[in-house]
N, C-alpha and C positions, 0 to 999 in steps of 0.2 A: 565522190567520196569527200567526206568533210575530212578537213585538215586532223581533228581528234579524231576520229575512228581510224584512219590511217597511220596514225603515230602511236594508236595502241596495237597494230600489226606488228608493226618492226620495220626495219628497212626493207627487208625482202617480203613484206606482205602486201594484200591489197584488198580493198574493200569495194565490193561493186557498186557502182552508183544505183539507186534505188527510188521510187516515188516516194518512199516513208522518208528517205534522208532529204529529198528536197523540200518535202512539210515540215520535216524538222528544223531545215536553215530559215524556213518562210516563217515558221514560229520564232524562231531564235530572233530574227530580223525586225519581225513583228513586235516581240516584246522588248527589244531595245529602244525600237521607235516610241515604244509607248512610255519608257521609262524618262527618255529624253523629253518628251512634251510633259510628263509630270514634273521635270524638273524647271522646266520653262514656265510653268504656269504654279508653281508654289506649292504642290498637292502634298510634299511629303511634312511630316510633324511629329512631334515627339509626346510620347508617354512616361512615366516613369515608375521604376521599381525602386522601392524604400529597401534600404540597409539599415539593418538593426544591429547594434552592440549587444552580444548575447550575456555580459556581464550585469549590465545596467537596464537592457530593455528600450535604450535611446535609440532613435531614428539617427545614423551619423553620415547618412549621404544617401545618394539615389543613382541609378544607373539610367541614361538615356537610351531609349528605346525607339526606334524609326517605325513610322508607320506611313502608309501612303493613303490616303482619300483619293479613289479612284473616280472622277467625276464622271467617267465613261459608264461604267458598271453599278456606282453610285454605290461602293463598298469601300470598306476599309479592307486594306491588304497586309498582311503579317510579313516580315522581313522575310520567310522561309519561299515566300510566292515570289521575290522578285531580287533579293540580294545574289543567289546564286548565278543569274543572267547577267547582273550588275558587276561581277568578280569577272565573270569571262570577257568583258571588255574593259575600258577606262572610265565607264561611266561609274565605278564604285568610287573613284577619286571623288568627283562631284558629290557625291551621295556623302562620303563622309568629311566633307568641307561644311558641305550645309547643316550636317548633324553637328559637328563641331560649333559653328558658329550660333545655331539656334540655342543650343545645349550651354554655353558662356554666357551668352545673353541673357538667360534665364536665370542662372546661377548667379549674376550680380543682381538681380532683383531679389533674391534669397537674402543676399549678404545681411540686410539691413535688419533682418528679423530672424537669422539664423545664427548660433554659435560659429566661433573660428574651427571646428574642427569638421563643419559639416563638408562634405566631399562630393563633387560631380563626375562622375565616373563616365566616360565616352570610349566606344568600341573603335578600334582602328583597324582596317585590313592590314594585311603583309602587303598587297600592292602598292596601297596608299603609302606606307613605310617607305617603300621603294622609290616612291616619287620624289625629284629633287626639289621640288617645289611645295613638298609639305611642311617641312620645320618653319620655312618664312611663313606659310599661311597660320602656323599655329602661333607664331610669335607677333605676327599682326592682329590674329583674333582677339589675344591675350592683353595687346596694348590698346586697341579701339574699344573693347568692352570695358577695362579696367579691372579684371579678374584676376586677382592674384595667383599666380602658378600653384601654388599649394592649396587651392582649393580644385584643384583638377586631377584626376587621376585618369591616365589612357590605359584601356584594357586591350591586352594584345593576346595573340594564341600562339602555341608552342611552335606552330611551321614558320614562323617569323624566322626563327634562329636557324633555318637551313636554306632559306631561299635565297637571301641576298647580305652579302657584307654591308651593301648600303644602308637596308634596314637596318643594321646593329650600329653603324655610324649615328644614324638618325635618333635612333633610342639615346645613344650615349649624348647626344648634344640636349635631347628634350630634357633627359635627368640632371644636366647643368643648367637648365632653363631654370628648374625648381618645380617641375611637372610630376608629379609620381606614377610609378608603373605597377600595373596587377597583371600577373600571368593568368589569364582566361582558360576555364576549361583545363584545369591541371590534371594529368594523368591520362586524358582523352586522346592525348597524339604518341610523342617520341618519346617524352620524360628521360631528356638526357638532363642528368643532374650536374654535368659541368658548366653550364651558363648559369645555374642559380649562383653559383660562389662568384662567377665572372662579372655578370651584368647587374648594375645597381637596381634591382628589383625592390618595391615597398610591400607586394601583397601576392599570394598565393591565392587562386579562385578555384575551390574543389569543383570539379566536372558534376553536375546534375544526376548522370547515369551512377555515379556510386554513391548515392543516396535510395536509389531505386531497391528495396528489399533491405535497407539497411537494418530496420529491426531483427530482421530473421536471419540475415547473412553474417557469420563470423569471420568469414573471409575479408568482407566489405567493410565490415567494423575495424578491422585490425588495417586495412588500407587506410582507411579515412584517418583512424588513429595515428597513423605512421607518417602521414602529409602532413598532420599539424605539429608532431614533434619534429619534425623536419622543417617545419617552417620557423618555429621555436627557437631551433638552433642556429638558425640564420639571422634570425632577430625580423622576422618577417612577419606581418598580420596573415590574416587567413579568414577568407569569405566563402561561405558554403552556399552556393546556387540550387535553388530547386527545390527547399524545404516546403514540404507539403502536408507533415503529420507531426502530431505532439511529439510521438516516440523519437522521431528524427531530430526535433531541437532538442529533447533531453539529454540524448546522448552527445550532440555536438557541444552543447552546456557541461556535460560531465568531462568530456576529453578537453574544455578551456579551449575551444574554439573561438576566436575573436568576434566575429562577427556573421549574420546569415540573411538570406534573401529568399524570398518565394511567397506562394500563395497562401501558406498557414499563417504567415504575418500580415502579407498584404498583395493584393493584387496588382499589376501596374496599374497608375492613376494619372488624370492628369495635372497640369500645373497648378491649378485654382485648389484642388484637393488637397496637394501637397502643401501647397502655402497656406493652407487652414491648420493644418498638421504642425507645420513650423510654427503659427503662430501659438498654438495650444501648448506647444513643448515649450516655448519661450516664457508664457505664464506659468506654466509648472513648475521650471527651474526658478523664476523668480517667488514664488510661493514657497519652495522650499528654501531657497537662501533667507528669507523672510521667518521664516520659521526656526531656523538655527539661530537668528539675532535676535529671536523671541520678538519681533515686529507685528504689529498688526496688520492686517491685510487693508 
């Protein structure tokens, strides 16, 4: 009987051990071993989901997304295929640290070509925030890479707020360091409004599930509009995730949503392509400035 299955049955319950459970345990252990090997072999890499300011259309940041180039199978694996296993063990701690280090190092390379408002966003799991060593690692990464804290945004989920007081204490120290915080997948979890006033957040990210059928669902339109209004009242910016249609984008613009990301604007791209976009943006901004000053190109 697995611990998870036994706990699900309660104190007085029991689960009969079976070949199926043994196979499940073997698969779990095998996946954990593969994740460890991938960590040692540096098989994890980042792609970037551009984020856009809706009022201007400017790219204002990018979210770092981890991928696994599995050398055994020869495929690139998406997070859904390995993050759940990593989160059931301490392996997520190492993955989060690697993602943070790689993202900050890349963001520093972009500093010379991007405006000061360009933000690097990194997801951090609740288990990582409960780890005593994470804050120290974060401070060391910022010091070693030279990335200003204001250029980094950590994305956390609602579940963090009921998991551990240690996580809340860590978040408070992170904000004092100057790193911004975004509440990811807002509305998909517990949605207790108490912590919105108590915690020093910078941004709410509207869960992509609210954008499904947004154009035809009045209820979802009311919910999304309400989230934007709530965020504005708390002086928080709002980023909508998973924008896939022109209608969704038009609604968000009409509701004065601050930003958006999704396949309609851009799919996740590698650092080289994002670098090219930043160079092009810098060129367009310089051209605009010259035009205002009536200077020749």
